[in-house]
ROTORLO-893680 format. One record per residue (C-alpha): residue number from 1; x, y, z. Coordinates in nm, 4 decimals. Layout:
<sites>
n, x, y, z
NUM, X, Y, Z .
...
</sites>
This chain:
<sites>
n, x, y, z
1, -0.0009, -0.0116, -0.0183 .
2, 0.1224, 0.3414, -0.0933 .
3, 0.1663, 0.5689, 0.2357 .
4, -0.0470, 0.9128, 0.2300 .
5, 0.2366, 1.0624, 0.3359 .
6, 0.6490, 0.9914, 0.3475 .
7, 0.9674, 1.1689, 0.4306 .
8, 1.3208, 1.0390, 0.5308 .
9, 1.1904, 1.0345, 0.9316 .
10, 0.8154, 0.9658, 0.8909 .
11, 0.5406, 0.7390, 0.6896 .
12, 0.1788, 0.7605, 0.7580 .
13, -0.0672, 0.5551, 0.6105 .
14, -0.4247, 0.6124, 0.5761 .
15, -0.5714, 0.2885, 0.6631 .
16, -0.6538, 0.0465, 0.9040 .
17, -0.3195, -0.0803, 1.0561 .
18, -0.4424, -0.4528, 0.9799 .
19, -0.4270, -0.4055, 0.6364 .
20, -0.0306, -0.3461, 0.6237 .
21, 0.0678, -0.5448, 0.9248 .
22, 0.2322, -0.8392, 0.7297 .
23, 0.4681, -0.5892, 0.5605 .
24, 0.6123, -0.4380, 0.9146 .
25, 0.8939, -0.5697, 1.1068 .
26, 0.8353, -0.7180, 1.4554 .
27, 1.1360, -0.5354, 1.5643 .
28, 0.9211, -0.1764, 1.5852 .
29, 0.8505, -0.0163, 1.9122 .
30, 0.4937, 0.0159, 1.9590 .
31, 0.3924, 0.3329, 2.1146 .
32, 0.0217, 0.3896, 2.1042 .
33, -0.2849, 0.4979, 2.2822 .
34, -0.5836, 0.2984, 2.0916 .
35, -0.9515, 0.3804, 2.0630 .
36, -1.0744, 0.3102, 2.4020 .
37, -1.4130, 0.0985, 2.3180 .
38, -1.6043, 0.3177, 2.5518 .
39, -1.8410, 0.4830, 2.2732 .
40, -1.6003, 0.7869, 2.2314 .
41, -1.7259, 1.0059, 1.9194 .
42, -1.4645, 0.9759, 1.6323 .
43, -1.5327, 1.0820, 1.2743 .
44, -1.5053, 0.7738, 1.1229 .
45, -1.4333, 0.4937, 1.3505 .
46, -1.7248, 0.3100, 1.5674 .
47, -1.5685, 0.3182, 1.9434 .
48, -1.7706, 0.0350, 2.0536 .
49, -1.7088, -0.3185, 1.9150 .
50, -1.7752, -0.6543, 2.0563 .
51, -1.5228, -0.7536, 2.3594 .
52, -1.3754, -1.0380, 2.1566 .
53, -1.3285, -0.8393, 1.8503 .
54, -1.1807, -0.5696, 2.0255 .
55, -0.9390, -0.7872, 2.2281 .
56, -0.8399, -0.9645, 1.8970 .
57, -0.7555, -0.6695, 1.7386 .
58, -0.5171, -0.5403, 2.0179 .
59, -0.4172, -0.8972, 2.0192 .
60, -0.2821, -0.8444, 1.6694 .
61, 0.0165, -0.6439, 1.8518 .
62, 0.1669, -0.9563, 1.9632 .
63, 0.4152, -0.9413, 1.6069 .
64, 0.5817, -0.6603, 1.7654 .
65, 0.8967, -0.7406, 2.0330 .
66, 0.8641, -0.4124, 2.2171 .
67, 0.4988, -0.2380, 2.2963 .
68, 0.4111, 0.0389, 2.5391 .
69, 0.0118, 0.1035, 2.5433 .
70, -0.1687, 0.3615, 2.7427 .
71, -0.5283, 0.2810, 2.8317 .
72, -0.7768, 0.3431, 3.1292 .
73, -0.7481, 0.1299, 3.4093 .
74, -1.0536, -0.0828, 3.3753 .
75, -1.0355, -0.0815, 3.0422 .
76, -0.6552, -0.2241, 3.0505 .
77, -0.7508, -0.5109, 3.2481 .
78, -1.0479, -0.5541, 3.0768 .
79, -0.8815, -0.5840, 2.7071 .
80, -0.5157, -0.5256, 2.7126 .
81, -0.4089, -0.8219, 2.9517 .
82, -0.6394, -1.0687, 2.7766 .
83, -0.4774, -0.9819, 2.4497 .
84, -0.1391, -0.8934, 2.5542 .
85, -0.1012, -1.0862, 2.9006 .
86, 0.0532, -0.9412, 3.2313 .
87, 0.2772, -0.6336, 3.1348 .
88, 0.6285, -0.6416, 3.2467 .
89, 0.5983, -0.2979, 3.3877 .
90, 0.3011, -0.0455, 3.4276 .
91, 0.3442, 0.3547, 3.5014 .
92, 0.0715, 0.5556, 3.5956 .
93, -0.0417, 0.9086, 3.4220 .
94, -0.2268, 1.0968, 3.6577 .
95, -0.3792, 1.4251, 3.5410 .
96, -0.6542, 1.7101, 3.6560 .
97, -0.9826, 1.6588, 3.5301 .
98, -1.3568, 1.7265, 3.5629 .
99, -1.4459, 1.3773, 3.4175 .
100, -1.3874, 1.0269, 3.5744 .
101, -1.0700, 0.8103, 3.5381 .
102, -0.8084, 1.0908, 3.6163 .
103, -0.5525, 0.8384, 3.5460 .
104, -0.4160, 0.5757, 3.3052 .
105, -0.2114, 0.3148, 3.2781 .
106, 0.0735, 0.2607, 3.0935 .
107, 0.1782, -0.1005, 3.0139 .
108, 0.5118, -0.2266, 2.8739 .
109, 0.5607, -0.5312, 2.7260 .
110, 0.8854, -0.6636, 2.5929 .
111, 1.0759, -0.3471, 2.7630 .
112, 1.1157, -0.2045, 3.0812 .
113, 1.1317, 0.2078, 3.1475 .
114, 1.4444, 0.2671, 3.2570 .
115, 1.3550, 0.5692, 3.4594 .
116, 1.7401, 0.7120, 3.4878 .
117, 1.6414, 0.8755, 3.1720 .
118, 1.4121, 1.0974, 3.2687 .
119, 1.4977, 1.3334, 3.5290 .
120, 1.2454, 1.5382, 3.7654 .
121, 1.2626, 1.7963, 4.0414 .
122, 1.3301, 1.6777, 4.3667 .
123, 1.0379, 1.6150, 4.6059 .
124, 1.1964, 1.7847, 4.9160 .
125, 1.4455, 2.0369, 4.8420 .
126, 1.4777, 2.1573, 5.1733 .
127, 1.5882, 1.8370, 5.3287 .
128, 1.9647, 1.8789, 5.4107 .
129, 2.0100, 1.5410, 5.2641 .
130, 1.8656, 1.6382, 4.9234 .
131, 2.0300, 2.0064, 4.9185 .
132, 2.3908, 1.8390, 4.8471 .
133, 2.2280, 1.7225, 4.5443 .
134, 2.0835, 2.0114, 4.4230 .
135, 2.4126, 2.2068, 4.4654 .
136, 2.5728, 1.9231, 4.2946 .
137, 2.6252, 1.8856, 3.9173 .
138, 2.2885, 1.7026, 3.8301 .
139, 1.9507, 1.7777, 3.6907 .
140, 1.7122, 1.6254, 3.9109 .
141, 1.6455, 1.2512, 4.0278 .
142, 1.5225, 0.9607, 3.8635 .
143, 1.1538, 0.9626, 3.7494 .
144, 0.9012, 0.7723, 3.9496 .
145, 0.6740, 0.4905, 3.8025 .
146, 0.3545, 0.7877, 3.8251 .
147, 0.3226, 1.1215, 3.6645 .
148, 0.1351, 1.4223, 3.7709 .
149, 0.3486, 1.6712, 3.5354 .
150, 0.1602, 1.5797, 3.2296 .
151, -0.2065, 1.7107, 3.1690 .
152, -0.4783, 1.6698, 2.9083 .
153, -0.4503, 1.8318, 2.5884 .
154, -0.6937, 2.0962, 2.6757 .
155, -0.9022, 2.2812, 2.3674 .
156, -0.7283, 2.6005, 2.3892 .
157, -0.3701, 2.4121, 2.3779 .
158, -0.1785, 2.4903, 2.1006 .
159, -0.1227, 2.0586, 2.0549 .
160, -0.5277, 2.0825, 2.0127 .
161, -0.6260, 1.9313, 1.6466 .
162, -0.9449, 1.7912, 1.4725 .
163, -0.8657, 1.4535, 1.6782 .
164, -1.1006, 1.4727, 1.9602 .
165, -0.8907, 1.3318, 2.2207 .
166, -0.5322, 1.3716, 2.1647 .
167, -0.2460, 1.2685, 2.3905 .
168, 0.0051, 1.5331, 2.4941 .
169, 0.3072, 1.5052, 2.3075 .
170, 0.5529, 1.5199, 2.6244 .
171, 0.3707, 1.2012, 2.7305 .
172, 0.4628, 1.0254, 2.4183 .
173, 0.8002, 1.1810, 2.4076 .
174, 0.8374, 1.0425, 2.7702 .
175, 0.7429, 0.6913, 2.6561 .
176, 1.0031, 0.7027, 2.3839 .
177, 1.2736, 0.7934, 2.5932 .
178, 1.2111, 0.5867, 2.8920 .
179, 1.2099, 0.2809, 2.6359 .
180, 1.3698, 0.3484, 2.2982 .
181, 1.6647, 0.2483, 2.1709 .
182, 1.8776, 0.4582, 1.8993 .
183, 1.8059, 0.2564, 1.6138 .
184, 1.4296, 0.1549, 1.7015 .
185, 1.1501, 0.2593, 1.4507 .
186, 0.8573, 0.4122, 1.6401 .
187, 0.5067, 0.2502, 1.5171 .
188, 0.1840, 0.3875, 1.6319 .
189, -0.1106, 0.1881, 1.4986 .
190, -0.3559, 0.4166, 1.5734 .
191, -0.1770, 0.7023, 1.5261 .
192, -0.4707, 0.9922, 1.5005 .
193, -0.3294, 1.3576, 1.4746 .
194, 0.0181, 1.2051, 1.4530 .
195, 0.1408, 1.2974, 1.8006 .
196, 0.3270, 0.9930, 1.8333 .
197, 0.5005, 1.0300, 1.5291 .
198, 0.5662, 1.4284, 1.6085 .
199, 0.7375, 1.2995, 1.9337 .
200, 0.9458, 1.0729, 1.7382 .
201, 1.0627, 1.2934, 1.4548 .
202, 1.2017, 1.5229, 1.7085 .
203, 1.3785, 1.3144, 1.9167 .
204, 1.5463, 1.1962, 1.5927 .
205, 1.3680, 0.8259, 1.5394 .
206, 1.2062, 0.6979, 1.2296 .
207, 0.8341, 0.6365, 1.2636 .
208, 0.5162, 0.4953, 1.1112 .
209, 0.1996, 0.5489, 1.1797 .
210, -0.1897, 0.4158, 1.0689 .
211, -0.4626, 0.6102, 1.0781 .
212, -0.8249, 0.5508, 0.9346 .
213, -0.9335, 0.9245, 0.9051 .
214, -0.7882, 1.1263, 0.6716 .
215, -0.8939, 1.4411, 0.8352 .
216, -0.7114, 1.3418, 1.1554 .
217, -0.4101, 1.2955, 0.9581 .
218, -0.4213, 1.6366, 0.7577 .
219, -0.4646, 1.8271, 1.1030 .
220, -0.1761, 1.6394, 1.2217 .
221, 0.0617, 1.7549, 0.9213 .
222, -0.0150, 2.0877, 0.9601 .
223, 0.0915, 2.1152, 1.3310 .
224, 0.3611, 1.8743, 1.2160 .
225, 0.4856, 2.1450, 0.9542 .
226, 0.4220, 2.4546, 1.1246 .
227, 0.6206, 2.3280, 1.4941 .
228, 0.9260, 2.1591, 1.2491 .
229, 0.9688, 2.4582, 1.0522 .
230, 0.8884, 2.7222, 1.3032 .
</sites>
């Protein structure tokens, strides 16, 4: 199948990933935030399919040696674990919201996050034991397995595009940093507004994405170009 868009770093297919999965290498690092199967409103995809069909679709990702998948906690246990098994590690992404489910689980398969690759400010800067590290030559302490420093993309955010529920670019960038090796190719089978591909590009990785909505792809490409050449 011919890509909808391609440059030296990024390839985007306007299709269901199942149409091209047999042509992809299993060595890719999958970083994705799939449709939730909670009857969310997308422009084309129907986000309410039978449970066994949803599980079967996610289970196709078993082809890949390394998978990072973000989903709501209950749906992770309901769908992701039956499809992919018990993860090798998990993180919790926590955020402020006036809606239920104020955190999501990040599940890792075939890889484990190296929290030393991402630093965070010290939590107790007034502690004398911590002060010597702050005054030393370092840029913080290792990241925890739960994060509250990344918020949802709001309607007024510069990151907002036509996709109704984009994940923050900072989140996708963090996931790639935690588990990516320099020669990895990042694959997002549900790439929406291309957030994962944008994060991969900015970190110097090659990436491939699939999205059935050309509207979402076009919206993502506009932002990709604007930020890349700004």
